[in-house]
C-alpha positions as CSV (number, residue, x, y, z in Angstrom):
1,M,-18.5,-6.2,2.2
2,E,-19.9,-5.6,-1.3
3,R,-17.9,-5.8,-4.4
4,D,-17.8,-2.0,-5.0
5,Q,-16.5,-1.4,-1.5
6,V,-13.7,-4.0,-1.9
7,I,-12.7,-2.4,-5.3
8,S,-12.7,1.1,-3.9
9,I,-10.6,0.1,-0.9
10,T,-8.2,-1.8,-3.1
11,K,-7.8,1.3,-5.3
12,L,-7.2,3.5,-2.2
13,V,-4.5,1.1,-0.9
14,S,-2.9,1.0,-4.3
15,Y,-2.7,4.8,-4.6
16,L,-1.3,5.0,-1.1
17,L,1.4,2.4,-2.0
18,I,2.3,4.5,-5.1
19,I,2.5,7.7,-3.1
20,G,4.5,5.9,-0.3
21,G,6.9,4.5,-2.9
22,I,7.5,7.9,-4.5
23,V,8.1,9.4,-1.0
24,I,10.6,6.7,0.0
25,L,12.4,7.0,-3.3
26,S,12.6,10.8,-3.0
27,A,13.8,10.6,0.5
28,T,16.5,8.1,-0.5
29,I,17.7,10.4,-3.3
30,M,17.9,13.2,-0.8
31,Y,19.9,10.9,1.5
32,F,22.3,10.1,-1.4
33,L,22.9,13.8,-1.9
34,T,23.8,14.5,1.7
35,A,25.4,11.4,3.1
36,P,27.7,8.7,1.9
37,I,26.2,5.6,0.5
38,S,25.4,2.9,3.0
39,W,23.2,-0.2,3.3
40,L,20.3,1.9,4.4
41,S,20.1,3.6,1.1
42,Y,19.9,0.3,-0.7
43,I,17.0,-0.8,1.5
44,G,15.2,2.5,0.7
45,I,15.6,2.0,-3.0
46,I,14.4,-1.6,-2.9
47,S,11.4,-1.0,-0.6
48,G,10.3,2.2,-2.5
49,G,10.5,0.4,-5.8
50,I,8.6,-2.6,-4.6
51,M,5.8,-0.4,-3.1
52,L,5.6,1.6,-6.3
53,N,5.4,-1.6,-8.5
54,I,2.8,-3.3,-6.3
55,G,0.6,-0.3,-6.4
56,G,1.0,0.2,-10.1
57,A,0.3,-3.4,-10.8
58,A,-2.9,-3.4,-8.7
59,I,-4.2,-0.3,-10.5
60,F,-3.3,-1.9,-13.9
61,L,-5.1,-5.1,-13.0
62,I,-8.2,-3.3,-11.8
63,K,-8.4,-1.5,-15.1
64,K,-7.4,-4.5,-17.2
65,L,-9.9,-6.9,-15.6
66,K,-12.6,-4.1,-16.0
67,L,-13.3,-4.2,-12.2
68,D,-13.4,-0.4,-12.1
69,I,-16.6,1.1,-10.7
70,K,-18.7,2.8,-13.3
71,S,-20.0,6.3,-12.5
72,K,-23.7,6.4,-12.2
């Protein structure tokens, strides 16, 4: 694979991780509102936060290292 393809796939996966993290955190908040707190809600918060942070860090590093694909 070429460099541009790898960077675009990495950006896509990063954005999907961010969206997935937001969805999991939102679902966990809705779960908090409707059910008593259990161990499942802690797992939702931890996994959603980790997904959100990994996706955000990957996007930050792509921009910081200037790996972003320039528009032609």
